[in-house]
C-alpha positions, 0 to 999 in steps of 0.5 A, spaced: 383 178 803 389 175 802 391 179 797 389 187 801 394 182 807 400 181 803 400 188 800 400 191 807 406 186 809 410 188 803 410 195 806 411 193 812 417 189 810 419 195 805 419 200 811 423 195 816 429 194 811 429 202 809 430 204 817 435 198 818 430 194 822 434 187 826 429 183 825 422 181 823 416 176 825 409 175 822 403 171 825 396 170 825 391 167 820 396 169 814 401 164 815 396 158 815 393 154 810 387 159 812 384 161 805 381 167 807 385 169 812 383 175 818 390 178 819 397 178 819 400 179 826 408 182 825 413 184 830 419 189 828 425 189 832 427 196 832 434 199 830 438 203 835 437 209 831 430 209 830 427 214 834 433 219 831 430 217 824 424 219 826 427 226 829 431 227 822 424 225 818 426 219 815 418 219 811 418 211 813 420 211 820 415 216 822 410 212 817 412 206 822 412 210 828 405 213 827 402 205 825 406 204 832 403 209 836 396 209 833 395 201 832 392 203 826 393 198 823 393 194 830 396 188 828 404 191 828 408 192 834 414 194 835 421 190 840 426 195 841 431 190 845 432 183 846 428 182 852 421 186 848 423 181 842 423 175 846 417 176 850 414 178 843 416 171 841 413 167 846 406 171 846 405 169 838 408 162 839 402 160 843 396 158 841 389 160 844 389 152 848 388 152 855 394 147 854 399 153 852 400 149 845 406 152 841 406 153 834 411 156 829 412 163 827 415 165 820 421 170 821 422 174 815 429 175 813 431 183 811 
């Protein structure tokens, strides 16, 4: 349900802000007018000190790392640098249509 997806997204944004992620965007059926979206895909650009935060035991960083490593939920992925970010933007901005049509993404300001 959209409500469940909103709760998941709000938690991801809260974590991204807490760890001081550089950028964050969402995609998937959640950002369409579909009345019952199936998913919300998200990409978080990790801060330079993310590994250090995990090592120091910062809980939100550990929670995010766990989600990224286990792919649970599978809709969130990470970018570690500009190239990763650009690759994810390219991937998520393409439709599944054979003509490779482009679509928009929603970036959430952190």
